[in-house]
C-alpha positions in Angstrom: 0.0 0.0 0.0 1.4 3.4 -1.0 2.0 5.8 2.0 1.0 9.5 1.8 4.6 10.8 1.3 5.8 8.0 -1.0 8.1 9.5 -3.6 9.2 12.4 -1.4 12.9 12.3 -0.6 14.4 14.2 2.4 18.1 15.0 3.0 18.4 15.1 6.8 21.3 16.9 8.3 19.9 17.0 11.8 20.9 15.4 15.0 19.9 15.0 18.6 16.1 15.3 18.9 14.1 18.2 17.3 15.2 17.5 13.7 15.3 13.7 14.0 11.8 13.8 15.6 10.5 15.7 12.6 12.1 13.5 10.0 11.1 10.3 11.7 7.4 11.4 11.5 7.9 12.2 7.8 9.6 8.8 7.3 6.6 7.1 9.0 4.4 8.8 6.5 6.4 7.3 3.6 9.1 9.8 2.8 12.6 8.5 2.0 14.9 10.0 4.6 18.6 10.1 4.0 20.3 10.8 7.3 23.8 12.4 6.9 26.1 11.6 9.8 29.7 12.2 10.8 32.0 9.2 10.1 33.1 7.5 13.2 30.7 9.4 15.5 27.3 9.8 13.9 24.4 11.5 15.6 25.4 12.4 19.2 22.5 10.5 20.6 24.0 7.2 19.4 26.3 7.5 22.5 23.7 9.1 24.8 23.5 6.1 27.1 23.2 3.7 28.8 21.0 2.0 28.0 22.2 0.7 24.7 20.6 -1.8 22.3 21.9 -5.3 22.9 23.5 -7.2 20.1 22.6 -10.9 19.5 25.6 -12.0 21.7 24.4 -9.8 24.6 27.0 -7.1 24.2 26.1 -3.4 23.8 25.8 -2.1 20.3 26.9 1.5 19.5 23.4 2.7 19.5 21.7 4.2 22.6 18.0 3.9 23.3 17.8 7.7 22.9 19.0 7.4 19.3 16.6 4.6 18.6 13.6 6.7 19.8 13.9 9.2 16.9 15.5 7.6 13.9 13.5 4.6 12.5 12.7 4.4 8.8 15.8 6.3 7.7 18.9 5.6 5.7 22.3 6.5 7.3 25.0 7.9 5.0 28.2 8.8 6.8 30.0 11.8 5.1 32.7 14.1 6.3 30.9 17.4 5.8 34.0 19.4 6.8 35.8 18.2 3.7 35.3 19.7 0.2 34.6 16.4 -1.4 32.1 15.6 1.3 30.4 18.9 0.8 30.2 18.2 -2.9 28.6 14.8 -2.3 26.0 16.4 0.0 25.4 19.1 -2.6 24.8 16.4 -5.3 22.5 14.5 -3.0 20.5 17.7 -2.3 19.9 18.0 -6.0 18.0 14.7 -5.9 15.8 15.6 -2.9 12.6 17.5 -2.3 13.4 18.6 1.2 16.6 19.6 3.0 16.4 19.7 6.8 19.3 20.9 9.0 20.0 22.1 12.5 23.5 23.6 12.2 24.4 26.9 13.9 23.3 29.9 12.0 25.6 30.6 9.1 27.6 27.4 9.4 26.3 25.7 6.2 27.0 28.8 4.2 30.7 28.2 4.8 30.2 24.8 3.1 28.0 26.1 0.2 25.1 24.2 1.6 22.9 27.1 2.8 19.5 27.8 1.3 20.7 30.6 -1.0 23.4 28.3 -2.5 21.2 25.3 -3.1 18.1 27.1 -4.4 20.1 28.6 -7.3 20.3 25.2 -8.9 17.0 23.8 -7.4 14.4 26.5 -6.9 11.7 24.1 -5.8 13.8 22.9 -2.8 12.1 23.1 0.6 14.8 23.9 3.1 14.0 23.8 6.8 16.4 25.2 9.4 16.0 24.3 13.0 18.0 26.3 15.5 17.8 27.3 19.1 16.9 31.0 18.6 16.2 31.3 14.9 17.9 32.9 11.9 17.3 36.5 13.2 17.5 38.4 16.5 20.2 39.2 19.0 20.6 35.6 20.2 20.7 33.9 16.8 24.3 32.8 17.3 23.9 31.5 20.8 23.9 27.7 21.5 21.3 26.0 23.5 19.6 22.7 24.4 16.0 22.0 25.3 16.6 22.6 29.0 17.7 26.2 28.2 14.5 26.8 26.2 12.2 25.4 28.9 13.8 27.9 31.2 13.8 30.9 28.8 10.4 30.2 27.3 8.5 30.2 30.6 7.8 26.4 30.9 9.8 26.1 34.1 8.2 29.1 35.7 4.8 27.3 35.7 6.1 23.7 36.4 6.7 22.4 39.9 5.0 22.6 43.2 3.6 25.9 44.5 6.3 27.6 46.4 8.9 25.0 45.2 11.8 25.2 42.8 11.2 25.5 39.1 11.1 22.2 37.2 11.6 21.1 33.7 9.2 18.7 32.0 10.4 15.1 32.2 11.1 14.9 28.4 12.7 17.4 26.0 9.4 19.2 25.5 10.8 22.1 23.4 12.6 19.7 21.1 9.6 17.6 20.6 7.3 20.5 19.9 9.7 22.0 17.5 9.9 18.7 15.7 6.2 18.6 15.4 6.0 22.2 14.1 8.8 21.4 11.6 7.0 18.4 10.2 3.8 20.5 9.8 5.7 23.3 8.2 7.3 21.0 5.7 3.9 19.5 4.7 2.5 23.0 4.2 5.6 23.9 2.1 5.0 20.8 0.0 1.4 21.8 -0.6 2.6 25.2 -1.7 5.3 23.7 -4.0 2.7 21.3 -5.6 0.5 24.3 -6.4 3.2 26.8 -7.4 6.3 24.9 -8.2 8.2 27.0 -5.7 10.4 26.0 -2.7 11.0 28.1 0.3 13.0 28.5 3.5 11.5 27.4 6.8 13.0 29.1 9.9 12.1 27.3 13.1 13.4 28.1 16.6 13.2 26.1 19.7 12.6 29.2 21.8 9.7 30.3 19.5 8.1 26.8 19.7 8.4 26.7 23.5 6.8 30.2 23.8 4.0 29.3 21.5 3.3 26.0 23.2 2.3 27.6 26.5 -1.1 28.1 24.9 -3.7 29.2 27.5 -1.0 30.2 30.1 0.2 32.7 27.6 -3.3 34.1 27.2 -3.9 34.1 30.9 -1.0 36.5 31.2 -1.7 38.6 28.2 -5.4 39.1 29.1 -4.9 39.5 32.9 -1.4 40.9 33.0 -0.8 38.7 36.0 2.2 36.4 35.8 1.2 32.8 36.3 2.8 30.9 39.1 3.7 27.3 39.7 0.7 25.3 40.9 2.0 21.8 41.1 -0.6 19.5 39.5 -3.5 21.9 39.8 -4.9 23.7 36.8 -5.0 27.5 36.6 -8.4 27.7 35.0 -10.3 24.4 35.9 -11.2 23.0 39.3 -11.0 20.2 40.3 -8.3 19.2 37.9 -5.4 17.7 39.9 -4.0 14.8 41.9 -5.7 13.5 45.0 -4.2 11.2 47.6 -6.2 8.0 48.2 -5.8 5.5 51.0 -3.1 3.6 49.1 -1.9 5.9 46.3 -2.8 8.8 44.0 -5.3 9.4 41.3 -5.7 12.2 38.8 -9.2 13.7 38.4 -10.0 16.0 35.5 -13.5 17.4 36.1 -13.1 20.0 33.4 -16.7 21.3 33.2 -19.8 21.6 35.3 -21.4 18.3 34.1 -18.3 16.4 35.0 -18.2 18.0 38.4 -21.7 16.9 39.0 -20.7 13.4 38.0 -17.7 13.5 40.3 -20.0 14.5 43.2 -22.3 11.5 42.4 -19.4 9.2 42.3 -18.2 10.5 45.7 -21.7 10.2 47.1 -21.6 14.0 47.8 -24.3 15.4 45.5 -24.6 18.3 48.0 -21.3 19.7 46.8 -22.7 20.3 43.3 -25.6 22.3 44.7 -23.3 24.4 47.0 -23.3 28.0 45.6 -19.6 28.1 46.2 -19.0 25.3 43.8 -21.9 25.4 41.4 -20.0 26.6 38.3 -16.3 26.4 37.3 -15.7 30.2 38.0 -17.2 29.6 41.4 -14.9 26.6 42.0 -11.8 28.5 40.8 -12.6 31.3 43.2 -13.2 28.9 46.1 -10.5 26.4 45.1 -8.9 25.9 48.5 -12.2 25.2 50.3 -13.3 22.7 47.7 -10.0 20.9 47.4 -9.8 20.5 51.2 -13.2 18.8 51.2 -12.4 16.5 48.2 -9.1 15.5 49.6 -10.7 14.4 52.8 -13.1 12.2 50.8 -10.5 10.6 48.6 -8.3 9.7 51.5 -10.6 7.1 53.0 -10.8 4.6 50.0 -8.1 3.0 47.8 -7.3 4.4 44.4 -8.7 1.5 42.3 -12.1 1.9 44.0 -12.2 5.6 43.2 -11.2 5.0 39.6 -14.0 2.4 39.2 -16.6 4.6 40.9 -15.7 7.7 38.8 -15.5 5.9 35.5 -19.0 4.7 36.1 -20.0 8.4 36.2 -17.9 9.1 33.0 -15.6 11.3 34.9 -12.0 11.5 33.5 -9.9 9.8 36.2 -6.7 7.7 36.1 -4.0 6.1 38.2 -0.5 7.6 37.8 1.3 4.9 35.8 5.0 4.3 35.6 6.3 3.1 32.2 6.1 -0.5 33.0 2.4 0.0 33.8 1.9 2.1 30.7 3.0 -0.7 28.4 1.0 -3.3 30.3 -2.2 -1.2 30.3 -5.0 -3.0 28.3 -5.8 0.1 26.3 -2.2 0.8 25.3 -1.8 -2.9 24.4 -4.9 -3.0 22.4 -3.7 0.1 20.4 -0.4 -1.7 19.7 1.7 1.2 20.9 4.7 -1.0 21.2 6.0 -2.5 18.0 9.0 -4.7 17.2 11.1 -4.3 14.1 13.9 -6.5 12.8 17.4 -5.2 13.4 20.6 -6.3 11.6 22.7 -6.3 14.8 20.2 -7.0 17.6 17.8 -9.3 15.8 15.0 -7.1 16.7 14.3 -3.8 18.5 11.2 -2.6 20.4 9.9 0.8 19.3 7.0 3.0 20.1 4.4 3.3 17.4 3.4 6.5 15.8 0.0 7.7 17.2 -1.3 8.7 13.8 -3.9 6.2 12.6 -4.7 6.5 8.9 -7.6 4.4 7.6 -6.5 4.1 4.0 -2.7 4.4 4.3 -1.7 2.9 7.6 1.9 3.4 8.8 4.2 0.3 8.5 7.1 -0.5 10.8 9.5 -2.2 8.4 12.8 -0.2 8.7 14.7 0.0 12.0 16.9 2.9 13.1 19.9 2.6 10.8 23.4 1.6 11.9 26.0 4.3 11.2 26.9 4.4 7.5 24.6 1.4 6.8 23.3 2.9 3.6 26.3 4.9 2.4 27.2 2.6 -0.5 23.6 2.0 -1.7 22.7 5.7 -1.6 25.9 6.9 -3.4 25.5 4.3 -6.0 21.8 4.5 -6.5 21.3 8.3 -6.4 24.7 9.6 -7.7 25.7 6.7 -9.9 29.1 6.2 -8.2 30.9 2.9 -8.9 32.1 0.5 -6.3 35.8 1.6 -6.9 34.8 5.2 -6.6 33.0 4.6 -3.3 35.9 2.5 -2.0 38.3 5.4 -2.8 36.1 7.8 -0.9 36.1 5.5 2.1 39.9 5.1 1.9 40.3 8.9 2.0 37.9 8.9 5.0 35.5 11.2 3.2 32.7 8.6 3.7 32.2 5.7 6.1 30.7 2.4 4.9 28.5 0.3 7.1 29.8 -2.9 8.6 
């Protein structure tokens, strides 16, 4: 079955997470993704472990779990981009591609003749996506940064953590992941424009921009009220009750996000009187009287075990959940039924477990056939297939350490 992006080829000069997350999504949708990596080193996340993928003999491979999370479905071509012959190979490969995605420091690829202005002169329909920390413009454009920096600068840490406690980052690289999602969306929009007009374009994506944009309602709470939001732990700034409650043997999350759900919560708790209390009748009432209501609810939850409350509240169609660790996540019947864990054959390990893409397409379902590539695994095949290089030519490039061939 033909996938939606079949026939689209991407040259991927990204590493770590934001860029690879975008190109993995596009690969899942059927694009051919050629991942350019440094010989001998590869993407930095290959060594971001332990844990590392185990080979068939039980030894560690060179690939960390971090790398495996964002690179399935791609072809690895190891080229020394710092060398003139390596730059020429990449330039030629770009000429065969629809999309060029990179996350080098601002201006660095211009030194190699691989910037948008250089490539579009010979390929005006090229879609060129640059992912950087601060973007191509502005006073910070040349500053380095990682996700942690952008969660701090972009406001995420100011609203994450317990009230009165220290600022906290989110448990995954949120700014990276959001930027990757924005990048894949931008590329699809640019493809649509190219298909209509025949014209490529430059996409400028910044992690700081993505992090700022992703604060959504918290941004608007500030812009409308001019009051700076504070950390509230697991509580919600605009909805009550919407937080964690301690039960007799553990915790549950309750998300009664509207008045009907609050009435259902009260029925499940056998406290219908709370829904009629004028202090709590509507959500604005509950937000204004948050402390009084939460104190009452916490006293109720504390007397029964978490599983009982989950059952009672689900009977009332109230959003409620236990707080699962990852072992519990992948054993949850719903997660299992949705096949969120997949297994793909791997040349060194025999197989590798991966997390499925959450996109479910009825006519063109995603297939999980290609594992995250080993470093340089596809160098020979890509140089021969796309550039027409002979085996002796490829061998000479390898001997000069311009390229690395897979084992």
